[in-house]
C-alpha positions, 0 to 999 in steps of 0.5 A: 373798123381798125382791121378796115383802117389797116391798124393792127390793135394789139401793136399799134395801140396809139393808134385806136383813137384814129378807130374811134374817130373813124366811127364817130365821123359825121358825113360831110355837108351834102351826104345822105346815108341809106339802105339797099335792099339787103340791109346794108347802109350806104352813102349818096351824095344828092348834088354830084349823084355820087354813091359809096358803099364806104363812108366818105370820110374813109379816105381821110382816115386812111391817110391819117393812120399812114401819116401818124404810123409814119410820125410815131415810128420816127418819134420812136427811132428819135427816142421821143415816143414810147415803144410798146404803148397798150392798146387801150381806149376810152369808152362810154356805157351808155346803159346806165343814166350816169354814162359811166366812162372806162377804158378797155385794154384790146391785148390784155382785155383788161377794163379799168374805170381808172384811166391806166398809166399806160394810156398814151396818145401820140402827142400832135396826132388828130388822134390825141384831140378825140374825147370820150365817146361812144363804143366801136362795138366793131374794132377787129379786136371784139368789142369791150365787155361792159354793156349790151346797149353800148354805142358804137356802131358808125350807123346803130339804126338807119331806115330809108330816111337819112334823118333817122341815121344817128351816128356813135 
């Protein structure tokens, strides 16, 4: 998903919360998700008849990435942002009953159960408002190494009925 949004996870760790938010984005009102003959999810807006293989919120998140990137560059130029932020992102391991929260560094592949000191997001951005959520297993740097059953794909299971769609 990071690659899809045009984010380099090694250099733009401050944008990872947006990736997480995009993966967890609910469908806007009136949209439903189905599977095509090949098993690929697609989205349909019943009232307008519009269909798309792209999530209806993708354009919003692509615009948000551009805005937050510009805001970060400006903050770095003004000296009010960390120039080299580590690409940490928090996840929930839902393979155990306690749903343990942990952090994963996409550059070093380090896992920490304690919030890293260098973990920071650009303040004032929509990305900074996210709480712990599901694990985005499709980030372009590879899935974090805790638990096989960790949730995170935008759609974990989709049958032919939109009622069976679950978001991470």
